[in-house]
C-alpha positions as CSV (number, residue, x, y, z in Angstrom):
1,M,0.0,0.0,0.0
2,D,3.0,2.3,0.6
3,E,3.7,2.3,-3.2
4,L,0.1,3.5,-3.9
5,V,0.3,6.1,-1.1
6,Q,3.5,7.4,-2.6
7,L,2.0,7.6,-6.1
8,V,-1.1,9.5,-4.9
9,S,1.2,11.9,-3.0
10,E,3.4,12.5,-6.1
11,K,0.5,12.9,-8.5
12,T,-1.7,15.2,-6.3
13,G,1.0,17.1,-4.4
14,I,-0.7,16.3,-1.1
15,S,1.2,15.1,1.9
16,E,1.9,11.5,2.5
17,E,-0.3,11.5,5.6
18,K,-3.3,12.9,3.6
19,S,-2.5,10.4,0.7
20,R,-2.5,7.5,3.2
21,Q,-5.9,8.6,4.5
22,A,-7.3,8.9,1.0
23,V,-6.0,5.5,-0.1
24,S,-7.3,3.9,3.1
25,I,-10.8,5.4,2.6
26,V,-11.0,4.2,-1.0
27,V,-9.7,0.7,-0.2
28,A,-12.2,0.4,2.6
29,Y,-15.0,1.6,0.3
30,L,-14.1,-1.0,-2.4
31,K,-13.7,-3.9,0.0
32,E,-17.2,-3.2,1.5
33,R,-18.7,-3.4,-2.0
34,L,-16.7,-6.2,-3.6
35,P,-17.4,-9.9,-3.2
36,A,-15.4,-11.3,-0.3
37,P,-13.0,-13.3,-2.5
38,V,-12.2,-10.2,-4.6
39,A,-11.8,-8.1,-1.4
40,K,-9.2,-10.6,-0.1
41,Q,-7.3,-10.3,-3.4
42,V,-7.2,-6.5,-3.0
43,D,-5.7,-6.9,0.4
44,K,-3.1,-9.4,-0.9
45,A,-2.2,-7.1,-3.8
46,L,-1.8,-4.1,-1.6
47,N,0.3,-6.0,0.9
48,R,2.4,-7.6,-1.9
49,E,1.4,-11.1,-0.8
50,G,0.0,-12.1,-4.2
51,G,0.7,-9.0,-6.2
52,M,-1.4,-7.3,-8.9
53,E,-0.7,-10.1,-11.3
54,D,-2.5,-12.6,-9.0
55,L,-5.4,-10.1,-8.6
56,A,-5.8,-9.7,-12.3
57,E,-5.6,-13.5,-12.9
58,N,-8.2,-14.2,-10.2
59,L,-10.5,-11.5,-11.5
60,G,-10.2,-12.9,-15.0
61,G,-11.0,-16.4,-13.7
62,M,-14.2,-15.0,-12.0
63,F,-15.3,-13.8,-15.4
64,G,-14.2,-16.8,-17.4
65,K,-11.2,-15.2,-19.0
66,K,-8.2,-17.1,-17.7
């Protein structure tokens, strides 16, 4: 998640603290609205456990596009 926070901070010019708050709010919003298996993949991707490649692959599998 640190990488995303850094990107938001760089692109918007806001402080890292404010960027972290914004990212946390958006992630929480998405996880509340996504199916549980997808929300878990978001966590893994943000924490580098599975990475964005795994997230994309699993999402593709959910929609029959592996």
